[in-house]
LOLOFI-536171 format. One line per field, with one value per residue (C-alpha): x, y, z negated; residue number from 1. Coordinates in nm, 3 decimals. Example, Ala and Ser with C-alpha at 12.3 -4.5 7.8 and 13.67 -1.06 7.14 Angstrom:
u	c(1.230, 1.367)
v	c(-0.450, -0.106)
w	c(-0.780, -0.714)
i	c(1, 2)
//
This chain:
u	c(7.794, 7.697, 7.707, 7.414, 7.402, 7.269, 7.166, 7.134, 6.847, 6.680, 6.835, 6.689, 6.933, 6.898, 7.162, 7.030, 6.669, 6.473, 6.491, 6.798, 6.791, 6.495, 6.650, 6.689, 7.059, 7.098, 6.999, 6.683, 6.578, 6.802, 6.895, 7.241, 7.100, 7.010, 7.374, 7.491, 7.248, 7.334, 7.707, 7.654, 7.452, 7.712, 7.978, 7.796, 7.570, 7.232, 7.022, 6.948, 6.824, 6.711, 6.717, 6.457, 6.218, 5.856, 5.737, 5.909, 5.821, 5.539, 5.736, 6.049, 5.881, 5.700, 5.991, 6.285, 6.208, 5.983, 6.266, 6.462, 6.203, 6.205, 6.587, 6.704, 6.573, 6.468, 6.394, 6.323, 6.405, 6.333, 6.549, 6.327, 6.415, 6.265, 6.447, 6.692, 6.837, 6.641, 6.675, 6.741, 6.440, 6.432, 6.526, 6.231, 6.241, 6.479, 6.385, 6.728, 6.814, 7.081, 7.325, 7.465, 7.576, 7.218, 7.096, 7.323, 7.188, 6.836, 6.932, 7.066, 6.754, 6.748, 7.112, 7.291, 7.561, 7.861, 7.737, 7.837, 7.708, 7.663, 7.503, 7.201, 7.314, 7.664, 7.790, 8.078, 8.171, 8.178, 8.536, 8.456, 8.182, 8.397, 8.680, 8.448, 8.269, 8.602, 8.699, 8.369, 8.365, 8.722, 8.707, 8.824, 8.732, 8.397, 8.549, 8.689, 8.623, 8.701, 8.667, 8.699, 8.915, 8.875, 9.110, 8.994, 9.034, 8.774, 8.509, 8.485, 8.198, 8.236, 7.938, 8.017, 8.192, 8.167, 8.244, 8.494, 8.655, 9.031, 9.197, 9.537, 9.656, 9.964, 10.217, 10.019, 9.704, 9.529, 9.326, 9.486, 9.222, 8.952, 8.935, 8.607, 8.672, 8.399, 8.371, 8.627, 8.642, 8.828, 9.140, 9.311, 9.401, 9.386, 9.154, 9.142, 8.936, 8.908, 9.080, 8.912, 9.202, 9.123, 9.389, 9.305, 9.464, 9.568, 9.534, 9.717, 9.410, 9.558, 9.471, 9.255, 8.904, 8.607, 8.281, 8.102, 8.154, 8.216, 8.233, 8.145, 8.065, 7.733, 7.923, 7.992, 7.632, 7.704, 8.015, 7.844, 7.557, 7.804, 7.948, 7.598, 7.514, 7.835, 7.746, 7.400, 7.549, 7.786, 7.532, 7.227, 6.979, 7.149, 6.917, 7.179, 7.463, 7.486, 7.645, 7.850, 7.998, 8.355, 8.341, 8.236, 8.506, 8.772, 8.682, 8.688, 9.027, 9.168, 9.055, 9.223, 8.897, 8.890, 9.130, 9.005, 9.154, 9.152, 9.068, 9.146, 8.868, 8.753, 8.838, 8.542, 8.287, 8.010, 7.728, 7.478, 7.557, 7.407, 7.139, 7.396, 7.597, 7.322, 7.433, 7.788, 7.661, 7.435, 7.729, 7.943, 7.679, 7.604, 7.974, 7.995, 7.689, 7.849, 8.167, 7.960, 8.012, 7.633, 7.334, 7.063, 6.808, 6.990, 6.699, 6.551)
v	c(31.423, 31.094, 31.089, 31.034, 30.785, 30.921, 30.638, 30.720, 30.498, 30.696, 30.517, 30.239, 29.964, 29.984, 29.719, 29.507, 29.513, 29.637, 29.811, 29.626, 29.815, 29.595, 29.264, 28.995, 28.907, 28.779, 28.426, 28.551, 28.797, 29.088, 29.354, 29.506, 29.817, 29.611, 29.518, 29.876, 30.010, 29.729, 29.800, 30.175, 30.137, 29.923, 30.175, 30.455, 30.614, 30.690, 30.829, 30.722, 30.948, 30.776, 30.974, 30.810, 30.888, 30.956, 30.688, 30.411, 30.558, 30.318, 30.003, 30.139, 30.226, 29.893, 29.671, 29.866, 30.161, 29.982, 29.744, 30.025, 30.256, 30.081, 30.071, 30.410, 30.753, 30.729, 31.013, 31.039, 31.296, 31.298, 31.347, 31.530, 31.648, 31.993, 32.052, 32.306, 32.638, 32.950, 33.049, 32.699, 32.535, 32.168, 32.143, 32.043, 31.671, 31.596, 31.283, 31.161, 31.225, 31.485, 31.239, 31.149, 31.503, 31.621, 31.327, 31.435, 31.790, 31.653, 31.566, 31.912, 32.027, 31.707, 31.674, 31.914, 31.689, 31.497, 31.240, 30.950, 30.899, 30.550, 30.382, 30.171, 29.880, 29.817, 29.606, 29.796, 29.583, 29.655, 29.783, 30.055, 30.203, 30.175, 30.364, 30.636, 30.675, 30.727, 30.992, 31.182, 31.180, 31.309, 31.570, 31.913, 32.112, 32.198, 32.108, 31.767, 31.507, 31.140, 30.856, 30.485, 30.329, 29.981, 29.767, 29.758, 29.381, 29.324, 29.544, 29.394, 29.194, 28.858, 28.939, 29.267, 29.599, 29.849, 30.215, 30.295, 30.606, 30.554, 30.733, 30.896, 30.910, 31.094, 30.974, 31.136, 30.944, 31.242, 31.213, 31.390, 31.312, 31.071, 30.974, 30.818, 30.508, 30.345, 29.992, 29.847, 29.470, 29.195, 29.059, 28.786, 28.932, 29.281, 29.476, 29.687, 29.966, 30.143, 30.483, 30.762, 30.760, 30.400, 30.226, 29.949, 30.037, 29.762, 29.795, 29.583, 29.533, 29.669, 30.031, 30.219, 30.304, 30.488, 30.301, 30.620, 30.577, 30.937, 31.125, 31.495, 31.778, 31.965, 32.264, 32.046, 32.091, 32.458, 32.375, 32.100, 32.337, 32.592, 32.327, 32.220, 32.575, 32.586, 32.248, 32.371, 32.687, 32.480, 32.213, 32.431, 32.247, 31.907, 31.608, 31.365, 31.538, 31.430, 31.591, 31.337, 31.354, 31.276, 31.556, 31.807, 31.686, 31.701, 32.061, 32.160, 31.992, 32.163, 32.496, 32.419, 32.437, 32.083, 31.802, 31.443, 31.175, 30.827, 30.580, 30.213, 29.970, 29.890, 29.524, 29.358, 29.478, 29.313, 29.442, 29.355, 29.559, 29.281, 29.029, 28.754, 28.910, 28.823, 28.464, 28.571, 28.838, 28.585, 28.347, 28.623, 28.717, 28.355, 28.302, 28.602, 28.478, 28.135, 28.298, 28.480, 28.829, 28.879, 28.715, 28.546, 28.686, 29.019, 29.199, 28.978)
w	c(-3.479, -3.319, -2.938, -2.702, -2.416, -2.085, -1.851, -1.480, -1.369, -1.092, -0.794, -0.588, -0.492, -0.114, -0.045, -0.330, -0.212, -0.512, -0.848, -0.970, -1.301, -1.397, -1.289, -1.556, -1.594, -1.950, -2.057, -2.228, -1.958, -2.061, -1.807, -1.765, -1.933, -2.238, -2.285, -2.233, -2.492, -2.733, -2.699, -2.730, -3.052, -3.221, -3.112, -3.296, -3.034, -3.191, -2.905, -2.546, -2.266, -1.947, -1.624, -1.400, -1.115, -1.194, -0.952, -1.154, -1.494, -1.581, -1.492, -1.656, -1.986, -2.001, -1.900, -2.043, -2.270, -2.517, -2.608, -2.773, -2.925, -3.264, -3.273, -3.149, -3.051, -2.685, -2.445, -2.074, -1.812, -1.441, -1.134, -0.888, -0.540, -0.597, -0.927, -0.784, -0.899, -0.809, -0.447, -0.313, -0.147, -0.052, 0.318, 0.534, 0.591, 0.302, 0.106, -0.009, -0.377, -0.456, -0.616, -0.957, -1.041, -1.000, -1.210, -1.495, -1.476, -1.519, -1.879, -1.967, -2.151, -2.360, -2.463, -2.701, -2.843, -2.705, -2.455, -2.235, -1.882, -1.735, -1.437, -1.522, -1.305, -1.441, -1.731, -1.893, -2.195, -2.567, -2.577, -2.323, -2.540, -2.852, -2.680, -2.552, -2.885, -3.062, -2.808, -2.830, -3.210, -3.230, -2.952, -3.068, -2.757, -2.604, -2.266, -2.368, -2.097, -2.064, -1.818, -1.893, -1.623, -1.474, -1.268, -0.905, -0.876, -1.144, -0.981, -0.632, -0.486, -0.317, -0.094, 0.078, 0.059, -0.226, -0.285, -0.558, -0.702, -0.686, -0.979, -0.993, -1.355, -1.481, -1.738, -2.021, -1.932, -1.777, -1.459, -1.163, -0.900, -0.788, -0.421, -0.313, -0.101, 0.105, 0.242, 0.002, 0.034, -0.142, 0.030, -0.172, -0.510, -0.365, -0.142, 0.172, 0.319, 0.656, 0.663, 0.859, 1.105, 1.202, 0.992, 0.749, 0.415, 0.175, -0.201, -0.456, -0.674, -0.996, -0.918, -1.170, -1.052, -1.195, -1.252, -1.366, -1.740, -1.847, -2.175, -2.188, -2.425, -2.371, -2.228, -1.924, -1.809, -1.735, -1.536, -1.337, -1.262, -1.123, -0.894, -0.787, -0.684, -0.480, -0.326, -0.228, -0.078, 0.136, 0.225, 0.290, 0.510, 0.486, 0.478, 0.347, 0.156, -0.209, -0.514, -0.708, -1.057, -0.939, -0.681, -0.944, -1.184, -0.911, -0.831, -1.198, -1.249, -0.940, -1.082, -1.415, -1.605, -1.749, -1.831, -1.825, -2.046, -1.888, -2.164, -2.201, -2.285, -1.933, -1.982, -1.815, -1.562, -1.368, -1.153, -0.882, -0.574, -0.362, -0.452, -0.409, -0.695, -0.942, -1.004, -1.088, -1.327, -1.497, -1.537, -1.688, -1.944, -2.029, -2.093, -2.327, -2.517, -2.552, -2.688, -2.951, -2.809, -2.787, -2.952, -2.748, -2.736, -2.747, -2.915, -3.185)
i	c(1, 2, 3, 4, 5, 6, 7, 8, 9, 10, 11, 12, 13, 14, 15, 16, 17, 18, 19, 20, 21, 22, 23, 24, 25, 26, 27, 28, 29, 30, 31, 32, 33, 34, 35, 36, 37, 38, 39, 40, 41, 42, 43, 44, 45, 46, 47, 48, 49, 50, 51, 52, 53, 54, 55, 56, 57, 58, 59, 60, 61, 62, 63, 64, 65, 66, 67, 68, 69, 70, 71, 72, 73, 74, 75, 76, 77, 78, 79, 80, 81, 82, 83, 84, 85, 86, 87, 88, 89, 90, 91, 92, 93, 94, 95, 96, 97, 98, 99, 100, 101, 102, 103, 104, 105, 106, 107, 108, 109, 110, 111, 112, 113, 114, 115, 116, 117, 118, 119, 120, 121, 122, 123, 124, 125, 126, 127, 128, 129, 130, 131, 132, 133, 134, 135, 136, 137, 138, 139, 140, 141, 142, 143, 144, 145, 146, 147, 148, 149, 150, 151, 152, 153, 154, 155, 156, 157, 158, 159, 160, 161, 162, 163, 164, 165, 166, 167, 168, 169, 170, 171, 172, 173, 174, 175, 176, 177, 178, 179, 180, 181, 182, 183, 184, 185, 186, 187, 188, 189, 190, 191, 192, 193, 194, 195, 196, 197, 198, 199, 200, 201, 202, 203, 204, 205, 206, 207, 208, 209, 210, 211, 212, 213, 214, 215, 216, 217, 218, 219, 220, 221, 222, 223, 224, 225, 226, 227, 228, 229, 230, 231, 232, 233, 234, 235, 236, 237, 238, 239, 240, 241, 242, 243, 244, 245, 246, 247, 248, 249, 250, 251, 252, 253, 254, 255, 256, 257, 258, 259, 260, 261, 262, 263, 264, 265, 266, 267, 268, 269, 270, 271, 272, 273, 274, 275, 276, 277, 278, 279, 280, 281, 282, 283, 284, 285, 286, 287, 288, 289, 290, 291, 292, 293, 294, 295, 296, 297, 298, 299, 300)
//
């Protein structure tokens, strides 16, 4: 069974200053999503499900969705604040989305096959999708999970701090934990971040981090939903708490319910956390086009 690509595209880029998912990055106006879908298709994915917000639906369909509809099966699902399990009302005054874990759950009714989850505003590279496709096609358990790992040094911005999921990986290549680090900034060939106890912690730069490129079986929707209910129970009334994929996965690993294989293939990443990152991303994609890795225009 060919896997499906689930693209999380509901978020606004608050630090970036606009809907960065729609920003032209490629030499012929391509978005980062265009390259992800292109790479996924040539890796064997044959369906794309976009999780978006209803208020950007028209612009998204016109500027993004129509590019793929003649090439691959395309579907849409919506991350909505009020889409909660029975018995959990939206707290009065809450406007903040519920996070990436909730965005994944929005696709549950549309996806019944092995699937990958990606951010809409990241470039992951062809080898990452090839690695994940191989894993999903060969999985022999309905709880098989995978994460493509990236080297921290290659995921930093020159223009500000970033948040990254620092991965601990055992000798067998299995994920032991993900620790969410905030305000990570480049320092020479490494990086640093402020610890909650006031210390500044140095990182070498070759640590493995998650960029939210996951592979799951459809059974994972049920497990993530369980964790979401627990999250809502603990965070009742919060106007800001968010439910993230790594948090759900960490809890499931701690309970011994899933094992996550960390895959190679995360050889090159680029993104646009800040508007100033755009030029570097454009240079990266132009270089890959020049090398022959991608055609220009991408969709001919």
